[in-house]
N, C-alpha and C positions, 0 to 999 in steps of 0.2 A: 677317245684316248684314255690315258691313265694319268691321274693327277699326282700320283706318287703318295708317299706318306708324309704328313706334315702335322705340326702341333701349333695350335693357336691358343694363346693365353688371354683370358678375360679377367680384368681386375688385377689386384683388389680394388673394389669400388664401394663407396659409402653413399647411400641415398638417404636424404632427409625424409622422415615420416611425420606428417603433421596431424594424423588422425586423432592422436591422444593429447594434443597440445593444450587443450582447455580442461583436462581431466587430471585429478589426483585421487589417491585412495590409500587407506591403511590396509585394507584387504580387498583384492579383486581376483575372483576365481571364476574363470569361464568354464561352462560345462563342456563346450567343444568349440574348436575354431580350426579352419584349414587355410593354408597358403598354397596356392596353385601356381606352379611355374610351368610355362608352356614354351616349347621350342618349335619354331617353324623352320624347316630345313629346305632351302631352295637349291642346294648343291647336289649335283648328281654323283654322289660318292657315299660309301658306307662311312659311318662315323660313330664315335662314342664321346660322351662328355663326362668328365669327372668333376664333381663338386668338391672344392677344397675348403670353402667357407660359405656358410649360409647361416647368419645369426642376426639377432636383434639386440639393440643395446640402448641404454640411457646413461645418464651421468654416473650411475652407481654400479651397474651390472651388465653383463652380456650373457645371453642364452643362445646356444647353438641348436640347430635343427636336430631332431632325433631320428625318427624313422619315417618312411613313406608309407603309402597305402598298401604296399606289399610286404611290409615288415623289414625292408632293407635299411641298414644304417646309411643315412644320406651322405655324411661327410666321408669322402674317399671312395664312394661307390661309382662304378662305371655304368652309365646308362646308354643303351643302344639308340642311336639316331638313324632311322631308315633313310636311304637315299631318295632324292626327288627323281621325278621322271619328266620327260618331255611329251608334248602332244604331237605325235608323229616324230619328225626330226627337228622340230623347232618350238618356239614359244606358242602358247604360255606354258609355264612350268607347273607341274602338279607337285606342290610341296607336300612334305610329310609333317605330321604334327605329333610331338611327344609331350605328354603332360605328366608332371610329377606332383602328387598331392601330399603335402606335409602336414602332419599333426602339429598344430602351431599354438595350442592354447597356452602352454607355458611361455612361449616366445612373446605372446601378446599380453600376458598378465602382468608383465613388468611395465606396461604402458610405455613402450619404446619410442624413441625419437629418431632412430637410425636403423637401417637394414644394411648389413655388410655381406658382400658377395665376392667370390672368386672361383673361377672354374678353368679347366683345361679341356680344349676341344681337339680330338685326334681324328684326322682324316685317314681313311683306309687303314685302320689299325691291324687288320688281318692280311694286308697286302692286296694285290690286284684281284679284282672280281671278274667274272665272265662278261659282265655288262660294261660298256664304255662309260667312263666318267665324263662329266661336263661341269663347267663353272662359268656363270655370268657375273662379273664383278658387281653389277648393279642389283643383283639378287643374292644377298648373303644369308647367313643364319640369323633369324630374329628370335629374341627372347623377351618374354613378358611375364608379368606376375599380377595376380589379383588375390584378394582376401575373401573368404566366406565365413562370416561370423554369425551363426544363429545366436542372437543376443540373449542367452540364458546364463545368469551369473549369480554368484554370492558376493556381496559387497559390504564393506564397513567404511563409513566416511568417504564414499565415492562422491567426489566434489566436482561439479561443473561450474566453470567461471566464464561469463560472457559480458561483453561491453557493448552498450547500445548508445548511439548518438541520440540526443533528445533536444527538442527546441520548443519550450513553452514560453511564448512571448506575452507581454502584458501591454495591450493597447492603452492609450492614455486614459480613456474613460472606463477601463475595466480593471478589476483587481481580483486576484485569486482568493476565493473564500474558503474552499476546502479542496483537499486532494484525495483521490480515490485510487486504490490499488486493487485490481482484480486478478486473482491467480486461479487458473484452470489447470488442475493437476490431472492429466490423463495417464499417469504412470502408477503402477501398483506398488508404489513406494512412498513412505512418509518422507517429507523433505524438510530440512532445516534451512530457512531462507534468510539471506542477508542482502540488503540493497544499499549501495553507497553512491553518493553524488560527487561528481568531479567537475572541476572547471576546465577551461581550454588548455591549461598547462598540466592537466592530469593530477592536480592537487586535490586532496579530499576536502570537500566543503562540509558535508554532514553525512550521517547515516540515517536513512529512512526507516529501515527495519534492521533489527539485530537479533538473530536467533529465534525468529518466528517459525513455529511448527506448522507445516501444511500437511493435512491428512492425505493419505493415499486414495487413489480412485477405488471404487468398489469393484469387486471381481465376482464372477459366477462360479459355478461348481467345477468348471474346467480351468480355473485360475486365469481367465481372460477378463480384461476390463469390460465391465458392463455399464458403468456410469462414472462420468467425470466428477471430481470433487471440486466445487467452486468456493473459494474463500475471498471475501470482500473486506477490505480494510479502509476505514475512513480516518483521515489525518487532517490536522490543522496546519500543516507545513505550507507556507505560502511564498517564501522567498526563493524564486527561481531565476533571478536576474543574471546570475553568473554560472548557472548550471548548464553544462554542455554534454555530459556523459552520465550514464547510469551503469554501474557494475552490479550484476546479479551473481550471487554465490549460493548455489544450492547443493547441500550435502545430503546424500541418500544412504540409508541402511536397509538391506534386505532383512525381512523378518518372516519366519525364524532364520537365524544366521546360518543354519545347516541345510537349508533348502534352496534350490536354484529358482530364480525368478526370471520369467520370460518377458522380454521387451520386443515389441513389434514396431514396424515402420510407421504405423498410424498413431502410435502413442506419442504424446508430447506434453510439455509443460509450457503454458502460455501465460505471460505476465503483461498486463495492460495498465498503463499509467494515464489517468485522466484528471481533469480539474473542473471545479464549479467556480464560475466567475460571478462577481457582483458588479453592477454598473453604477457609476456616480453620475447623477443628472444635475445639470446646472453647476454653479460655482459656490 
């Protein structure tokens, strides 16, 4: 049959984005980044979708999507959604897939915490087609989104903050003699590291490290990490009776500031906290 012409509104909708929750930066410039929006259509009808809003935002600013992979201005553009088909005269449905690739480096450089979307879906915008329409309510139009970020960037004071639960207990006959912090930097970036101790009420007990510089990993002729840089720090801090959490604050700067630095999935910054105990024998 013919489903007629209909209009379906999607949104406005705001989705929380947690990817950058632990990151701050004075300058953050991505070499490239894509947002891919995919529409899977299970409806047997021609359709178009018009994107009315696709933007990212934080507490200070909002950046709207610019152009897609074909140079079309995304906001207000009508994208054709091909009709689905049936296998014979029944299920399963052969859905169609439409993917929009958005140049999103500027949208992500603000380190957003929200994605804002709104769209209008038009069924049979050109009227009745020669092929019969169909609609199964349990098989609608599905939309999904993913990010592709080849992590190559320029950064100034790019700061990563993480909190780790710790439990260093003192048996009755053992006493902490020395504390050791081992930092394995597998990133091609110098790091300024600060470590803060908290109690179970998240109150600051003490600062283990304040502004300690950790040298970058060594790189080869192709600017790929060839050797991890290991830094070992010995401390005489011994009072861990009330310590429950360790906050690590690492600030990075790319050098030189006008060249993009590549970061890969096997690069990491590892911090290990260990202690040397001494034992009391007898009374």
